[in-house]
DRENDO-940974 format. One record per atom (N, C-alpha, C): residue number from 1; residue in three letters; atom name; x, y, z. Coordinates in steps of 0.05 Angstrom, whole numbers, padded with zeros to 5 digits. Last residue first. Example, Ala and Ser with C-alpha at 12.3 -4.5 7.8 and 13.67 -1.06 7.14 Angstrom:
2
> i|aa|at|c1|c2|c3
> 2|SER|N|00257|-00045|00142
> 2|SER|CA|00273|-00021|00143
> 2|SER|C|00258|00001|00157
> 1|ALA|N|00264|-00114|00156
> 1|ALA|CA|00246|-00090|00156
> 1|ALA|C|00264|-00066|00156
//
This chain:
151
> i|aa|at|c1|c2|c3
> 151|ASP|N|01462|01721|01659
> 151|ASP|CA|01452|01716|01674
> 151|ASP|C|01484|01697|01684
> 150|GLY|N|01481|01772|01618
> 150|GLY|CA|01487|01767|01647
> 150|GLY|C|01479|01744|01663
> 149|ARG|N|01450|01779|01577
> 149|ARG|CA|01436|01792|01604
> 149|ARG|C|01459|01787|01621
> 148|HIS|N|01475|01746|01546
> 148|HIS|CA|01472|01771|01530
> 148|HIS|C|01467|01786|01549
> 147|ARG|N|01472|01687|01568
> 147|ARG|CA|01495|01706|01557
> 147|ARG|C|01489|01733|01560
> 146|GLY|N|01409|01693|01553
> 146|GLY|CA|01422|01691|01583
> 146|GLY|C|01452|01698|01584
> 145|SER|N|01410|01682|01502
> 145|SER|CA|01394|01716|01510
> 145|SER|C|01402|01721|01542
> 144|GLU|N|01433|01633|01483
> 144|GLU|CA|01450|01659|01484
> 144|GLU|C|01431|01691|01492
> 143|ILE|N|01395|01607|01515
> 143|ILE|CA|01424|01609|01528
> 143|ILE|C|01433|01632|01518
> 142|GLU|N|01348|01617|01480
> 142|GLU|CA|01343|01618|01508
> 142|GLU|C|01374|01623|01528
> 141|GLN|N|01369|01593|01432
> 141|GLN|CA|01366|01626|01440
> 141|GLN|C|01365|01625|01462
> 140|ARG|N|01378|01537|01446
> 140|ARG|CA|01396|01561|01436
> 140|ARG|C|01396|01586|01451
> 139|LYS|N|01318|01530|01456
> 139|LYS|CA|01339|01518|01478
> 139|LYS|C|01361|01543|01474
> 138|ALA|N|01300|01532|01409
> 138|ALA|CA|01288|01553|01430
> 138|ALA|C|01314|01554|01450
> 137|LEU|N|01327|01501|01371
> 137|LEU|CA|01331|01522|01375
> 137|LEU|C|01320|01547|01386
> 136|ARG|N|01309|01451|01391
> 136|ARG|CA|01337|01457|01405
> 136|ARG|C|01338|01495|01395
> 135|HIS|N|01256|01453|01392
> 135|HIS|CA|01262|01454|01419
> 135|HIS|C|01292|01465|01411
> 134|ALA|N|01244|01457|01331
> 134|ALA|CA|01244|01477|01352
> 134|ALA|C|01254|01481|01379
> 133|ARG|N|01275|01402|01332
> 133|ARG|CA|01285|01422|01316
> 133|ARG|C|01276|01451|01333
> 132|ARG|N|01231|01367|01358
> 132|ARG|CA|01249|01366|01370
> 132|ARG|C|01272|01384|01351
> 131|ILE|N|01194|01384|01318
> 131|ILE|CA|01192|01386|01349
> 131|ILE|C|01218|01393|01352
> 130|GLU|N|01205|01362|01269
> 130|GLU|CA|01198|01386|01277
> 130|GLU|C|01205|01395|01302
> 129|ALA|N|01210|01309|01286
> 129|ALA|CA|01234|01321|01283
> 129|ALA|C|01222|01354|01285
> 128|GLU|N|01148|01297|01280
> 128|GLU|CA|01160|01294|01317
> 128|GLU|C|01195|01311|01307
> 127|ARG|N|01143|01304|01233
> 127|ARG|CA|01127|01319|01252
> 127|ARG|C|01142|01323|01279
> 126|MET|N|01172|01262|01208
> 126|MET|CA|01176|01294|01200
> 126|MET|C|01160|01311|01228
> 125|ARG|N|01142|01219|01235
> 125|ARG|CA|01172|01223|01239
> 125|ARG|C|01182|01252|01235
> 124|ARG|N|01091|01225|01208
> 124|ARG|CA|01096|01231|01239
> 124|ARG|C|01124|01235|01245
> 123|VAL|N|01102|01213|01156
> 123|VAL|CA|01092|01242|01164
> 123|VAL|C|01093|01248|01198
> 122|GLU|N|01124|01166|01162
> 122|GLU|CA|01142|01181|01153
> 122|GLU|C|01134|01210|01163
> 121|ASP|N|01069|01138|01179
> 121|ASP|CA|01100|01133|01200
> 121|ASP|C|01118|01164|01191
> 120|PRO|N|01043|01145|01125
> 120|PRO|CA|01032|01162|01152
> 120|PRO|C|01057|01164|01179
> 119|THR|N|01082|01157|01072
> 119|THR|CA|01068|01145|01091
> 119|THR|C|01057|01158|01112
> 118|GLU|N|01112|01205|01050
> 118|GLU|CA|01092|01189|01040
> 118|GLU|C|01070|01170|01049
> 117|PRO|N|01145|01265|01046
> 117|PRO|CA|01137|01242|01063
> 117|PRO|C|01113|01229|01053
> 116|VAL|N|01198|01290|01015
> 116|VAL|CA|01173|01286|01016
> 116|VAL|C|01165|01263|01033
> 115|LEU|N|01248|01331|01033
> 115|LEU|CA|01238|01308|01042
> 115|LEU|C|01214|01305|01036
> 114|PRO|N|01285|01365|00983
> 114|PRO|CA|01271|01367|01004
> 114|PRO|C|01258|01328|01018
> 113|PRO|N|01370|01357|00985
> 113|PRO|CA|01339|01344|00970
> 113|PRO|C|01323|01355|00993
> 112|VAL|N|01405|01403|01009
> 112|VAL|CA|01402|01386|00999
> 112|VAL|C|01371|01378|00998
> 111|GLU|N|01462|01460|00989
> 111|GLU|CA|01422|01448|01000
> 111|GLU|C|01431|01415|00993
> 110|ARG|N|01517|01462|01039
> 110|ARG|CA|01506|01466|01016
> 110|ARG|C|01472|01449|01017
> 109|ALA|N|01559|01498|01079
> 109|ALA|CA|01532|01487|01076
> 109|ALA|C|01526|01481|01049
> 108|ARG|N|01633|01489|01067
> 108|ARG|CA|01612|01503|01066
> 108|ARG|C|01585|01488|01066
> 107|GLY|N|01670|01459|01052
> 107|GLY|CA|01677|01459|01077
> 107|GLY|C|01650|01468|01073
> 106|ASP|N|01690|01450|00997
> 106|ASP|CA|01708|01479|01015
> 106|ASP|C|01693|01474|01041
> 105|ALA|N|01651|01421|00979
> 105|ALA|CA|01689|01412|00976
> 105|ALA|C|01702|01431|00996
> 104|ASP|N|01595|01422|01020
> 104|ASP|CA|01617|01413|00989
> 104|ASP|C|01645|01424|00995
> 103|ILE|N|01557|01385|01056
> 103|ILE|CA|01586|01404|01061
> 103|ILE|C|01585|01401|01026
> 102|ALA|N|01497|01377|01101
> 102|ALA|CA|01514|01371|01078
> 102|ALA|C|01539|01391|01068
> 101|VAL|N|01502|01361|01167
> 101|VAL|CA|01493|01388|01149
> 101|VAL|C|01518|01378|01125
> 100|PHE|N|01459|01325|01215
> 100|PHE|CA|01478|01330|01190
> 100|PHE|C|01479|01352|01178
> 99|VAL|N|01435|01303|01280
> 99|VAL|CA|01429|01325|01255
> 99|VAL|C|01457|01327|01244
> 98|PHE|N|01411|01247|01305
> 98|PHE|CA|01427|01257|01294
> 98|PHE|C|01430|01285|01274
> 97|TYR|N|01372|01209|01353
> 97|TYR|CA|01364|01227|01326
> 97|TYR|C|01394|01249|01326
> 96|ALA|N|01369|01135|01371
> 96|ALA|CA|01387|01160|01373
> 96|ALA|C|01380|01186|01352
> 95|SER|N|01359|01078|01407
> 95|SER|CA|01353|01095|01386
> 95|SER|C|01368|01126|01389
> 94|ALA|N|01370|01013|01423
> 94|ALA|CA|01380|01038|01432
> 94|ALA|C|01368|01059|01405
> 93|VAL|N|01349|00958|01424
> 93|VAL|CA|01370|00963|01448
> 93|VAL|C|01375|01000|01450
> 92|HIS|N|01302|00913|01402
> 92|HIS|CA|01315|00943|01411
> 92|HIS|C|01326|00956|01431
> 91|LEU|N|01326|00849|01389
> 91|LEU|CA|01315|00868|01408
> 91|LEU|C|01326|00900|01408
> 90|ALA|N|01304|00797|01344
> 90|ALA|CA|01325|00819|01345
> 90|ALA|C|01305|00849|01377
> 89|SER|N|01281|00735|01371
> 89|SER|CA|01278|00763|01361
> 89|SER|C|01301|00779|01366
> 88|THR|N|01329|00672|01355
> 88|THR|CA|01316|00698|01388
> 88|THR|C|01310|00722|01365
> 87|SER|N|01348|00637|01320
> 87|SER|CA|01321|00644|01324
> 87|SER|C|01305|00661|01351
> 86|PRO|N|01399|00645|01331
> 86|PRO|CA|01384|00659|01305
> 86|PRO|C|01357|00659|01312
> 85|ASP|N|01445|00644|01375
> 85|ASP|CA|01414|00640|01377
> 85|ASP|C|01396|00658|01348
> 84|ASN|N|01493|00666|01379
> 84|ASN|CA|01491|00636|01378
> 84|ASN|C|01468|00630|01373
> 83|TRP|N|01492|00719|01384
> 83|TRP|CA|01507|00713|01366
> 83|TRP|C|01500|00685|01350
> 82|PRO|N|01430|00758|01400
> 82|PRO|CA|01451|00740|01396
> 82|PRO|C|01461|00718|01383
> 81|GLN|N|01421|00814|01372
> 81|GLN|CA|01409|00782|01368
> 81|GLN|C|01440|00773|01378
> 80|THR|N|01393|00889|01373
> 80|THR|CA|01417|00864|01371
> 80|THR|C|01411|00836|01376
> 79|GLU|N|01385|00945|01336
> 79|GLU|CA|01382|00926|01347
> 79|GLU|C|01402|00904|01353
> 78|VAL|N|01387|01016|01331
> 78|VAL|CA|01400|00994|01345
> 78|VAL|C|01383|00976|01351
> 77|ARG|N|01358|01067|01286
> 77|ARG|CA|01351|01046|01308
> 77|ARG|C|01376|01028|01314
> 76|VAL|N|01356|01136|01282
> 76|VAL|CA|01377|01113|01282
> 76|VAL|C|01364|01094|01300
> 75|GLY|N|01342|01192|01236
> 75|GLY|CA|01340|01170|01264
> 75|GLY|C|01351|01149|01253
> 74|ILE|N|01365|01255|01224
> 74|ILE|CA|01370|01227|01211
> 74|ILE|C|01355|01205|01236
> 73|GLU|N|01352|01314|01194
> 73|GLU|CA|01355|01295|01222
> 73|GLU|C|01353|01261|01214
> 72|MET|N|01402|01360|01161
> 72|MET|CA|01381|01337|01153
> 72|MET|C|01374|01318|01186
> 71|SER|N|01400|01422|01126
> 71|SER|CA|01415|01400|01143
> 71|SER|C|01385|01380|01152
> 70|SER|N|01400|01457|01081
> 70|SER|CA|01425|01444|01084
> 70|SER|C|01429|01427|01112
> 69|ARG|N|01352|01464|01089
> 69|ARG|CA|01353|01481|01065
> 69|ARG|C|01390|01462|01065
> 68|GLY|N|01315|01406|01116
> 68|GLY|CA|01317|01436|01117
> 68|GLY|C|01328|01443|01090
> 67|ALA|N|01287|01342|01131
> 67|ALA|CA|01307|01357|01114
> 67|ALA|C|01294|01387|01108
> 66|TRP|N|01273|01284|01171
> 66|TRP|CA|01271|01313|01163
> 66|TRP|C|01286|01321|01151
> 65|ASN|N|01292|01231|01172
> 65|ASN|CA|01270|01245|01187
> 65|ASN|C|01260|01271|01178
> 64|VAL|N|01324|01177|01142
> 64|VAL|CA|01322|01218|01140
> 64|VAL|C|01288|01227|01147
> 63|GLN|N|01338|01126|01177
> 63|GLN|CA|01328|01145|01160
> 63|GLN|C|01323|01174|01161
> 62|ALA|N|01370|01059|01189
> 62|ALA|CA|01371|01093|01199
> 62|ALA|C|01353|01105|01176
> 61|PHE|N|01399|01009|01235
> 61|PHE|CA|01380|01026|01217
> 61|PHE|C|01377|01058|01215
> 60|THR|N|01443|00958|01253
> 60|THR|CA|01428|00992|01258
> 60|THR|C|01420|01000|01235
> 59|ARG|N|01457|00907|01296
> 59|ARG|CA|01447|00918|01269
> 59|ARG|C|01432|00947|01275
> 58|VAL|N|01500|00862|01325
> 58|VAL|CA|01483|00890|01329
> 58|VAL|C|01484|00899|01302
> 57|ILE|N|01508|00805|01364
> 57|ILE|CA|01498|00818|01333
> 57|ILE|C|01486|00844|01333
> 56|ASP|N|01547|00793|01421
> 56|ASP|CA|01516|00804|01409
> 56|ASP|C|01523|00815|01370
> 55|GLY|N|01596|00801|01438
> 55|GLY|CA|01587|00779|01424
> 55|GLY|C|01566|00786|01409
> 54|VAL|N|01572|00833|01501
> 54|VAL|CA|01598|00831|01484
> 54|VAL|C|01590|00803|01467
> 53|HIS|N|01504|00865|01499
> 53|HIS|CA|01529|00847|01502
> 53|HIS|C|01552|00840|01488
> 52|VAL|N|01472|00920|01515
> 52|VAL|CA|01490|00904|01477
> 52|VAL|C|01513|00883|01500
> 51|PRO|N|01423|00928|01548
> 51|PRO|CA|01446|00931|01546
> 51|PRO|C|01462|00917|01520
> 50|GLU|N|01364|00981|01525
> 50|GLU|CA|01373|00955|01538
> 50|GLU|C|01411|00956|01531
> 49|LEU|N|01365|01033|01507
> 49|LEU|CA|01337|01016|01523
> 49|LEU|C|01349|00985|01541
> 48|PHE|N|01384|01097|01511
> 48|PHE|CA|01395|01066|01522
> 48|PHE|C|01379|01056|01529
> 47|ALA|N|01378|01152|01469
> 47|ALA|CA|01372|01127|01489
> 47|ALA|C|01374|01101|01481
> 46|MET|N|01401|01205|01449
> 46|MET|CA|01403|01177|01440
> 46|MET|C|01398|01174|01472
> 45|GLU|N|01390|01266|01403
> 45|GLU|CA|01382|01257|01426
> 45|GLU|C|01395|01217|01428
> 44|ASP|N|01419|01297|01380
> 44|ASP|CA|01401|01312|01398
> 44|ASP|C|01385|01294|01413
> 43|MET|N|01480|01315|01364
> 43|MET|CA|01462|01287|01370
> 43|MET|C|01441|01307|01387
> 42|ALA|N|01498|01349|01302
> 42|ALA|CA|01489|01353|01337
> 42|ALA|C|01483|01328|01341
> 41|ALA|N|01534|01347|01259
> 41|ALA|CA|01537|01378|01269
> 41|ALA|C|01521|01379|01303
> 40|THR|N|01567|01315|01215
> 40|THR|CA|01548|01309|01248
> 40|THR|C|01559|01346|01256
> 39|VAL|N|01564|01325|01146
> 39|VAL|CA|01583|01318|01176
> 39|VAL|C|01557|01323|01198
> 38|ALA|N|01564|01297|01083
> 38|ALA|CA|01547|01309|01104
> 38|ALA|C|01569|01304|01129
> 37|PRO|N|01581|01288|01012
> 37|PRO|CA|01591|01291|01040
> 37|PRO|C|01569|01309|01062
> 36|GLY|N|01528|01271|00971
> 36|GLY|CA|01553|01282|00979
> 36|GLY|C|01555|01277|01000
> 35|GLY|N|01468|01266|00969
> 35|GLY|CA|01491|01266|00944
> 35|GLY|C|01520|01271|00949
> 34|SER|N|01435|01264|01015
> 34|SER|CA|01445|01291|01003
> 34|SER|C|01460|01296|00974
> 33|HIS|N|01425|01210|01027
> 33|HIS|CA|01397|01226|01016
> 33|HIS|C|01411|01261|00999
> 32|ARG|N|01479|01194|01033
> 32|ARG|CA|01460|01190|01009
> 32|ARG|C|01441|01205|00994
> 31|GLN|N|01492|01227|01080
> 31|GLN|CA|01502|01222|01046
> 31|GLN|C|01490|01218|01026
> 30|ALA|N|01453|01204|01114
> 30|ALA|CA|01456|01231|01102
> 30|ALA|C|01471|01245|01076
> 29|VAL|N|01474|01150|01112
> 29|VAL|CA|01442|01157|01109
> 29|VAL|C|01447|01194|01096
> 28|ALA|N|01522|01156|01135
> 28|ALA|CA|01519|01143|01112
> 28|ALA|C|01491|01144|01094
> 27|GLY|N|01512|01181|01183
> 27|GLY|CA|01526|01198|01167
> 27|GLY|C|01518|01178|01139
> 26|ALA|N|01479|01138|01210
> 26|ALA|CA|01471|01164|01207
> 26|ALA|C|01480|01179|01182
> 25|THR|N|01514|01104|01219
> 25|THR|CA|01506|01096|01197
> 25|THR|C|01491|01123|01192
> 24|SER|N|01556|01136|01248
> 24|SER|CA|01570|01123|01223
> 24|SER|C|01540|01120|01207
> 23|ASP|N|01527|01139|01296
> 23|ASP|CA|01540|01156|01281
> 23|ASP|C|01537|01157|01253
> 22|ALA|N|01517|01082|01306
> 22|ALA|CA|01496|01097|01302
> 22|ALA|C|01503|01119|01286
> 21|LEU|N|01573|01076|01327
> 21|LEU|CA|01561|01058|01306
> 21|LEU|C|01533|01070|01295
> 20|LYS|N|01576|01108|01364
> 20|LYS|CA|01600|01117|01345
> 20|LYS|C|01584|01094|01316
> 19|MET|N|01541|01090|01404
> 19|MET|CA|01543|01116|01396
> 19|MET|C|01554|01122|01359
> 18|ILE|N|01566|01045|01418
> 18|ILE|CA|01545|01040|01405
> 18|ILE|C|01533|01072|01390
> 17|GLU|N|01612|01073|01442
> 17|GLU|CA|01619|01040|01414
> 17|GLU|C|01581|01049|01408
> 16|GLY|N|01587|01085|01492
> 16|GLY|CA|01605|01108|01458
> 16|GLY|C|01601|01091|01437
> 15|GLY|N|01566|01051|01523
> 15|GLY|CA|01549|01067|01498
> 15|GLY|C|01565|01088|01476
> 14|HIS|N|01604|00991|01516
> 14|HIS|CA|01605|01015|01518
> 14|HIS|C|01589|01031|01500
> 13|VAL|N|01575|00929|01519
> 13|VAL|CA|01588|00944|01505
> 13|VAL|C|01587|00975|01511
> 12|ASN|N|01584|00883|01579
> 12|ASN|CA|01568|00901|01564
> 12|ASN|C|01575|00924|01547
> 11|GLY|N|01611|00864|01621
> 11|GLY|CA|01600|00841|01601
> 11|GLY|C|01598|00856|01577
> 10|LEU|N|01614|00887|01670
> 10|LEU|CA|01596|00883|01671
> 10|LEU|C|01590|00860|01643
> 9|LEU|N|01661|00929|01656
> 9|LEU|CA|01665|00902|01672
> 9|LEU|C|01649|00884|01674
> 8|ASN|N|01657|00947|01583
> 8|ASN|CA|01649|00954|01615
> 8|ASN|C|01656|00920|01629
> 7|ALA|N|01692|00948|01521
> 7|ALA|CA|01663|00937|01541
> 7|ALA|C|01672|00943|01573
> 6|GLU|N|01723|00965|01496
> 6|GLU|CA|01704|00971|01485
> 6|GLU|C|01677|00969|01509
> 5|ARG|N|01770|00936|01517
> 5|ARG|CA|01770|00966|01517
> 5|ARG|C|01742|00970|01511
> 4|GLY|N|01762|00885|01503
> 4|GLY|CA|01772|00895|01527
> 4|GLY|C|01767|00917|01523
> 3|SER|N|01735|00889|01431
> 3|SER|CA|01762|00875|01448
> 3|SER|C|01752|00889|01479
> 2|THR|N|01680|00867|01395
> 2|THR|CA|01699|00890|01417
> 2|THR|C|01718|00864|01436
> 1|MET|N|01657|00825|01361
> 1|MET|CA|01656|00851|01363
> 1|MET|C|01674|00876|01371
//
């Protein structure tokens, strides 16, 4: 999976490399859901749960958690498995939440299909995504109001 530049002195893959894989996976899911180009607008959260060792097989899974007018939250799960032991269970090593915006040929935001959750898990993921979105917007508003006050 990696050369020396992608690993640290402990033999673990740099977190930035894992972030890049997660972003690429999220981008593919965003483009499929929106039916065209989509770009990363934000990474809401990335949690590293376990180290990824050089040589591990890395798998990424992603789904659309929430869709608005032109933006989507994509959740990504990263798992690893030792390359030489297929009997070992996959290990959940990282999770991330990305915000993507669908764009047209001129780079302007375009509408995306709505998301219709069908299972209890999909309903839960949508609810949690709405909470993250509300926090993201509130944080942005608080920062901007502080700048206008001169804080």
